[in-house]
C-alpha positions, 0 to 999 in steps of 0.5 A: 500500500505504500509502494514498498516503503516502510516508514521509520520509527522516527516517522510513525512513532513506535509500532507493535513490533518494535515497541517491546524491544525499545520501550516500556510497551511490553504488556499484551494490552500495551502492545495492542495500544502502541500498534493502534497508535502507530496506525493512527499516526500513519493516517495522520501523516497521509500514508495510504492504508486499507482501513481507517484508524477507527477500525483498528481500535474497534477490531483489535481486542485483547482476550484474557489477561491484558497485563501479561508481559511477553519476554525475550528469550535472551534478556539483557543484563540489568545494571544494578548496584546497592549497599552490600548489607541492609542496615537494621532500622533504616526506613529507606534503601537506595538502589541504582538500576536502569530506568523503569526497573522495579525494585522489591525488598523482602525478608522471610517472605514479607515484603518490606518495600517496593518502588519503580526506578525513575529516569535518574536510575536511582530510587530510595525505596521506602521500607518498613524497617527490618529490626532483626538479623537474617537475609534480605532478598533484593529483587530487581525486574525490568521487561526484556531484562534478566531478573536480578535476585540477590540475598544480603544480610540485614545487620546493624552497622558498626560504628556511626553511619551518616546519611541524608535524612531530609531537607526543607525548602525555604523560598521566602524570598520567592513565592514562599510556597515551599517548593523550588521554582524557576528564577528563585533564590532558596535556602535548604534546611538539611537534616542528617541521620545516624543509622549506625550503631555508635554515636559520631564525633563532629560531622561535616558535609560537603555538597558538590553543585555542578549543574547548568540550572543551579548555582550554589551561593556561599559555602558548600560545607555544612557543620552538623556537630556530633550525631547520636545513634538510636532514638535521637539520631538526627541533626538539623542545620537551618538554611544550610545551603543557598541556591540560585535557580536559573530562569530557564530551568525546564519544568520538573527538572530533577537536579542531583547533587552528591553530598559527602558526610565525614567525621574525619575517619569515615566518608559516607555519600548520599545524593540530594535530589531536588525537583524544580518547577517552572511554567510551561506556556502554550498558546490557544490555537485560535484567537478572538477577533472583534470589530470595534467600529465596523459594519459588524460583518464578522471581519475587519475591512478597510478603515475599521478598528478591532481587537484580537484576543490571544489566550496564554495557558500555563501547563507547567508546575510553577506560576508564571510570575512575569509573563510578557507578550508581543504581537507583530504582523507583516502587513503595511495596511495593518497597524498594531496599536499596543504590540507589547504587554506585561501580563499579570502572573498566570497560576498553574493550570491557569490562563491569561487573555491578551488583547491587542488593538488592530487598525486597518488602513482606509486604503486597504485592498480587499482580501489581504491575507496578513499573518499575526505572530504572537509570542509569550515569554516567561522565561522561554518564549512560545510563538504561533502564527495566526491568519487574518484576512482583511476584507473579502478574499476573491478566491480561496482553496481548501486542502492540498492533499492527494488522498483518494477516498472512495464512496463520494462524491462522484462515486459512479461504481453505483447508480446513485450517490448522496454526499455531504461535505463540511467546510469550516469558516476558519477555512473559508474566511471570516465575515459575510461572503458571496460565493459565485463558483466552486470547483473540485479537483478530479484525480481520475476520470471515469470513461463510462457512466459519466453522465450523472442524472438529476445532479444537484449541489445544495448549500446549507449553513451550520454551526456543526464542526463534524459530520458522522453517523447520519446525513444532516437535514438539508431540506431547508438548504439552497440548491445552487446548481442542478442539471437533469443530466450533468456531463462530467468532464473528460480530463482530470483537474479542477472542474468548476461549477458556475453556481447561483450566487450564495450569501454565506453569513458570518459565523457559519460553517458550510455543508455542501451536498452533492446528490445524483442518480439514478443513472442507467449503468454503473462504471467498469471495475475500478474506473470510478471518479475520484477527487483529491482530498485532504485528511482532517482531524475529525469526520466531516464527510457522510455519504451513501450509494445505491443501485435502486434508490435515487436518494441513497441512505447513509453508508459511511463517514470519512475524515478525507475532505475533498479539496475545494476551490471557491470564488467570491463576488468580484471586488474592484482590484486597486492598482499598486505603486512602488514606494522606494526608500533610500536611507543615507547619512550625510549625503547619497554617498553614505548609504545606511545598511540594515535600517528598519523601515516600519509601515503599518506592521510590516518591516523593510530592511535596507540593503547595502545600497540603503534601498528598500521598496514596497508596493502600496495602493494610493493613500496616506501612510505613516512610516518610522525609520529605526537603527542602532546608531542613528536618531530614529525618524517617527511618524513621517508621512508619505502620500501615494497617488497614482504614481511611484514614489521615491523617498530620500531619508537622511539620518542623523548619527546619535551622539557618542561619548568616551568611557575612561578607566582608572585601574588600581591595586588593593594598595591604591597603586595604579595599574598601567597595563591591564587589558580591558574588554568593553562590549565585544572588543578587547583593547591593547594593554594600557588602553584606558580611554574608549571613545565613540560609544553610544548611550547604553549599558555595556559589560566590561572585563579587566584582566591583569596577570596575577590579579582577579579579573574584574567584571562590571557594567558601564552605563552611559546616559548623555555624557562621558563617564569615568570608571574606577576599578580596584583589582585584587590579587586573590590567589592563583588557581593553576589548571594542569590539563592532560590526557593521563600522560601528555599535556593538552594545549588549547583546552578551554577552562570556564570558571567564574564567567571567564574562559582561559586556554591552556598553553603548550604545557597544558597550563591555564592560570587565573587568580580568584578570591576565596570561595568555591567555584564550579568549573568546566574544561572542554577540548575538541575530541575529549569528554567534558570535564566538570568539577569545583575548586575551593580557594582559601588563602593560598594558591591551588593546583588542579590536575585535570585528566581528560578522557577522549570521546570514544565510539563503539566499534563492532567488528563482525567476522564471518565466512560469508554465511557463518560467524567465525569464533576465535579469530584473532583481531589486532587494532589500535595495538590491542589483541582481541578474539572474536566471540561465538557470534564472530563479534569483537567490540572496542571503543576508539576515538575518532581516527583511522585504524589499521585492522588485521584479522587472522584465523587458522584455516583462513586467509589473513585479512588486512584493512582499515576502520574509520571512526568519525564521531559515531558508532561503527560496524565493520564487517570482515569476511574471511576466505578459507585457505586453498591448496593446489591439487595437480592431476597428471593423467597418463596411460602406461606412461604416455600423457593423455590430453583431453581427459575430463576430471569431475571434482567439487562440482567442477569439470577439468580438462587435461592439456597436451601434457596430460595435466590440469589443476584446481584450488581446493580448501582442506577436505576429502573429495571424490573425483571421476576421470573419463576419456573416450577409449579408456575405462572410467577412473573413480577415486577420493583424494584428501587435501590437508594443509599443503599442495598435492599431486595426483597421478592417474593411470588410465586403462585403455579399452581393448576392442 
């Protein structure tokens, strides 16, 4: 049904076959469901198929237990880890396993706790405390994986054992809801617990916060003091940590931070998991258009003003505290009066309506199709385009699909047909409209039975949005076309019906009914008319066909809507004239490129000659000219009156100012050779006066060896400014970056909002004040390295060992038909041996590698493997070694030429010297030697690991 093409998983989502192998659709009911979902997606994407999605959902049912799970006969091995014992008395027990694994903990046949492993691969299983010694069973299951079952002892821990017990969120500086939300500063009150057998001495904890969305403010060290065991076995530190949450954190983001407890002798590690909430904004698919001072025909026309209201929905888990909205357009005849808006906070699950005022130019032609782009942000933007038709469109096409449904509307495989098709106002255009013509796109033309008797087209307005299950009542509809015998066209394509003018009122959808029959005969098999159609989300076609009734009864419904072309009542087309703008500064020889010229809601951008053009009908228009470095021009007018217009705009440069820096050290001594980066430009050492700067705020950074870099912002309003900076020496932090044996040059260390690059010795140095700094190190072809450095009153040396990025290389060794086990493989100075499946795996960095493969009895293989930033599968086919078998055929010492030798399904012929040869792999071969006039010779030969000669002495036949 699809010309042999099989859609990929990415195209059609998971299907019934692949889902159990690569997802959690593993039960009988789930497999059926995902298969039906795939079929539904196939229909949604327009692939041809035999049946509708509804059929699959109705026909495929489960009998028996729908929760039964099928399994692979060769399940994979789960990756499971946990403590070697279960401490007596604990209320949670941490297990690491693959996401989707189910963990159960039991003792003596009693289940103490169970939990599902989430996407982090770790779960703290809540358990009823085990209070006595003995074996505890840990069972971890996951569909298509081998069950993990192990018994471990339940025992009291010797000495103290400190774990993270709980934390409380204090977000009183945010919305004070006790949860961690985006763009908040929160503090955590942390409780540690001693689950060991003895009290501890003074305990300190260190947390490592390396996360793109969470920044630690202040110290990462927490002092708990001594923690008792037994009943009072917890210690709590209020506001122990302060965290700054990024504004762009994803909703329900799970941040995990290792926290290490120590009493000076032992170290215990727990993981702190924080769920962070954020808003997720979405936009309603449609907007509400209201005329304020028009003719109330349901649309905006020339000279009218209206409002467009857009709905913003918050689907996230945090309130949107500072949402903003922006509406833009692309139409010179449409002005948006209030394009930007600040919005009240949007609660979780709530929405906000944003209303913008639209003004249509009095000269706007009929049928302008404008695009409104609405964007809402907090903090991430969501954007959607909406269509706005100004005035009446002269014509419109609904649908561009190539679906070929059967059964309607000209289905002459039967003698009569009745079809109803529903088209929505959103497809036809808003407002009152007069329809004068319609057309359908005929895909196949029937060569017979093509004169349709009693042919009618009926229009009926409706507010319905679907048609299904029965015909709509069109007895009060309007017949817009009828013919006693309508001759269908003889060529495919759009066929136009010139109908009676029909007034479709605003706010109404349109049912088009086509009914005809009875015709004397039906068409030949497969020769019926078809129309190009587009699949829509709901059923909007109902139809019936019959050989005996002129008005057939209902037979079915469809979501394949025939493509439709409509012509509306003609309007006077208005001529347009070119308006050519030339933007310069100080004369025509100084064009201004990238100047923005705004007319209505349309923006023009000047090219490198300062030119931009637009076509407009006659009328008076306002325009603005905006640039970054020139004074704006606002509300300038241009009159277009029956001719092209050329407008020269001479811009005045904005004033510039000078920024001067004074740089000193902590002792107030001047520093004369610091390097200043201002905006995006870095100046030579000692350059402290920067001129030609426009008003605005600019980030700067000042660097000097053996000093802490100084970062700040300089704001210029309307005069020169002086910036005084004191640089601190701080403490040197030296990063030594290597690959384990060799220094790495060119690695980039990012720390404290700065980037430094290692030299030929792999060294990068920076001075920092006391504190804790997260950092990262990047280098092409190496894995990202992340860590943190604690600076406290002395220089720090950090050794960074980077690991090459490697990719899995699969080498499959076969004889062409069978896997070869035990083959010796040499690659990248490593010796490997193929397994029973003939497979060898190795992880290699990008590059080209020599490969050699050997196996006794086979010819050696040499080649190369190229690894280029993705996993590689390399197939090696080994050929068996062959040996030469030479035949010498004679009779009583006289060579016989032309003798035939049949061996190994081949026939050889001896030459004049009575010899011939063949190459064979080791084995035993029967052979037959024949020659006319001689007796047939039959024998076996054995080929081992060397060439052989075979002497054949034929016996002559005596007459």
